[in-house]
N, C-alpha and C positions, 0 to 999 in steps of 0.2 A: 701591192699587186698580187703577191702569193696568196694572201688571205682571200682575195676575190676568186682566185682560181680554184680554191677548195670547194666552191659552191657551183662550179660549172658541171652540169649534169653529164655523167659519162655515157658515151655511146656503147652499144652492145659489145663491140669488139675491143673495148678498153677494159672490160671486166676480167678479172683474174679469179676464177672460181674453181674449187676442187673439193671433192669429198672422198672418203674411203671408210671401210669397215674391216675389222680383223677379229677373228675368234679369240685371240690371245693365246697363252701358253698352257692354260689350265682347263678351261671349259671345253666340252666336247661339241657344243653347238653354239652358233652365233645367234643370239636373240635380239641383237641390235638391228635397226634398219635406219636408213637415211634417205632423204630426197632433196635434190638440188635442182631447181628449175626456174625458168623465167616465163612471165605471162605476157602475151602479145595479142594485139588485134590481128585478125587474119581473115582474108577473103577466100572462100571456098568456091571454086568454079565448078558448076554442075553441067555446064554446056556452053560452047562458044564456037563461032566460025573462025576465030583467029588461029592461024597455023602455029604460032609460037607462044601460046598462052602460058606454057610452063616457064617462060622467061619474064613474066610480069612480076613486079614487086608485090607479092600477095601478103607478105607478113610485115606488119608494122613494127616500129621501134617498141622495145619492151615497156610494159606498164609497171611491172613489179618483178622483184626477185624473191623466190621462196626458198628458205633453207629449213629443213626439219631433221631432228634426230630423235629417236625413240629407243629406249632401253627396256626390253621386255623383262617382266618379273613373273616367275611361276615355274612349277615343275614340268618335266617333260618338254613338250613343244609349246606349252601354253604361253610362255612369255614371248616367244618368237611370233606366234600367231597374233598376240595382242598388239605388238609393235607394228607388225605388217598391216593389220586391220586398221589401226589408228592412222597410219600414214595414207592408206588407200582412201579412208573416209574423208580425211582432211582435203586430200587432193580433189576428190569428187565434189566436195562442198565448195571448194574454191572455184572450180571450173563452172559450176552450175548456179551458185547462189551469192557469191561474194561480189557485189557490184558497187562497192562504196569506195573505190580507189580515189575518186575525185575529192573525197573528204580528207584524205590523208594529209596530216600536217596542218590542217585548218582548225580554227577554233570550234568548228562544228563537227570534229572528227569522232564524236561519240558513237556515231553510226558504225565507224570502222572498229572501234573497241568492241562494240556489241557483236559485230559479225565475227570477229576473231574468237571471242568468248563462246559464241554459239557453235563455231566450228569445233572447238575443243570439246564442248559438251556433246556434240553430235558423235564425235569419236568415242567418248566415254559411254554413250548409250549403245553404240554399235558393239563395243567389247562386252558390255554387261549383257546384252541380248545374246551374244555368242555363248557366254558362260551359262546362261539359263538352259541351253540345250544339252549341256554336260555339267551337272552340278558338282561333279568331282574335279572338274578342271580348275586349275589355278591360273588365272589370266589377268594380267595388269601390265601397264607400261608407263614409263615417263614420257613426256612430250615437251620438247622445246622447239617452238616455231618462230622463226624470224622472217618478217615480211619487210623488204626494203622498197620504199617508194621515195626515191631520192628527193630531198636530202634527209628523209626520216626513215627510221626503222621501228617497227612494232614487234615486240618480243612477247610471245605467249608462253607461259611457264606452268607446267604441271609436273611435279616430281623433283629429281635432283640432277638431271643433266644440266648443262650450263651453257650460257652464251656470254662471251667476252667481247669487249671493244678495246682495241689499242689505239690511242690517239694522243698526239702531242707528248710522247714519252711516258704515258701512263696506261697501265692495264687496269680495266674496270670490269668486275663481274656484274653483268646487268641483271642477272637472275638471282633469286634467293632460293636456296635448297629447301624444298618442302619435306623435311625430315623431322622425326621426333626430337632428335638432338638439337637441331636448329631452333625448334619451337621452345625447348627448355632454356636455351641461351637467350632467346628473345624475352622470356619471362623472368630472366635473372636467376633461374634455378641452377643452371649449369654454367660454370665459367667458360668463356669462349676459348681459352687456351687448352681446355680439356675436351673440347668437342670432337676433334679428330680421333681421339683415342676411345671415345665412347662407343659401346656396342650398339647404341641407337643412332650412330652417325649415318647409317645407310638404311635405316628403317623408314619407309615412306609414310608421311602423314597425309599425302594426297597423291593419287595416281589415276590415270585413265583406266577405267575398268575396275578400280578398287572400290572400297567401301565409300570413299568420298573423293571427288575431283574438284579442286578449287583453282580454276584458271586465273592467273594474274597477268594482265597485259600492261606492258611498259613501253613508253615512247622515248626514243633518243635520236639525236642528230648523228648523221653518218657522213661527214665531209669527205671529199676525195683525200686519199692519203691515209685514212684510218684502215685498220685491219679488223675483221670480224672473225670470230672463232666460236663454233659450236662443238661441244664434246660431251660424250657420255662419261660416267664416272670411272670407266675403265682407264681413262687417261688421268683424271684428277686424283685417283687413289695412289698413283705413283709419281706424278709430276706436280710440283708446287707452282703456285702463281708466279713467283719470281723467275722460276725456270722457264715457264711459258713465255714470259715477257722477253727473256734473253733470246729465246728461239725466234720470236717474232722480229726482234731488232736485227737479227742476223739473216732473216729470210731473203730468198731470191725469187720465190714464187709461192703461190698458195699450195701447189703440189709438193714442193720441197719442204714447206713448213709442216704439212700434214704427215709426210713420210718421216721427217726428223722427229716429230713428237711421238709418233707411233713407235719408232725404234727406241726412243728413250723409255717409253712405258714397258716395252718388251724386255729391255735390258734390266729393268727393275723387277721383273717377275711376270708381268702380263697376266695378272690373276683374274682378269675379267675380260669380256668383250670390249673392244675399243673402237669408237666411231668418231670421226672428225669431219668437220666442214670448215674450210677457210675461204674468205672472200675479201677482195680489195679492189679499189679503182685507183691506180697510181695517180699521183698528182701530176697534171700536165705542166710541162715546163713553160715559162713565159715565152711567148712568141711562137710556140709550136702550133702547127695547123691541126685541126681536128682530123681524125682518120676518115 
């Protein structure tokens, strides 16, 4: 019975979602941005004779949940502008063009993969166009986009921000860091145990607005009871995966988890901007009525 309950679609008010961003203790400007939102069908009333139209159930149950983090790269305000523009472009693209939710999780979901890749490349083009107006500007950003259409999640990755899933006692990094150092490890040139100390460990090989953007889309299952975490490298520079797992195992809410991880990163020096999104749908107990 508990296994079956993992796959019962959560209602909107069962979701535990939270995000935050912090400038850290060293940087003068926060160039990170995040977005946490749900997508719903909605009826817009333009006119009616009903006296209580405002009480009608005009918003339907959510179709999807979107979680995005972006870590700007560039001097001055360029990085912050790039991350802001990337999230704005993605959100506009989702609202106007992404109509393939029905394919999520199906064998025919290639349309969904293509739409997410196109959204990332649309953001890349928008930042590149902005750069052309000021050739001296240095503008680029990471982008980690997680789209949950229960019981599936599609993660689109550009750069080295991360998405994790904690499930059944195991923390899994769902994204691959698109850095020069990771590429050297993949080629067998750099030993994996030396990657963290490499000066190339935070040099991006792929970035929105950079010389090249290579979106990678991954699909995973997200049963009830699992915990999702998106983070910029302001967290992972200071907090290890085992420490993240211990914090998740002790969490009481998504807000508490984000604030605890933020505090841990700040205690370790807070050398970069820190942005976090946590999400979960607690497992409904057997016999419990839906909300």
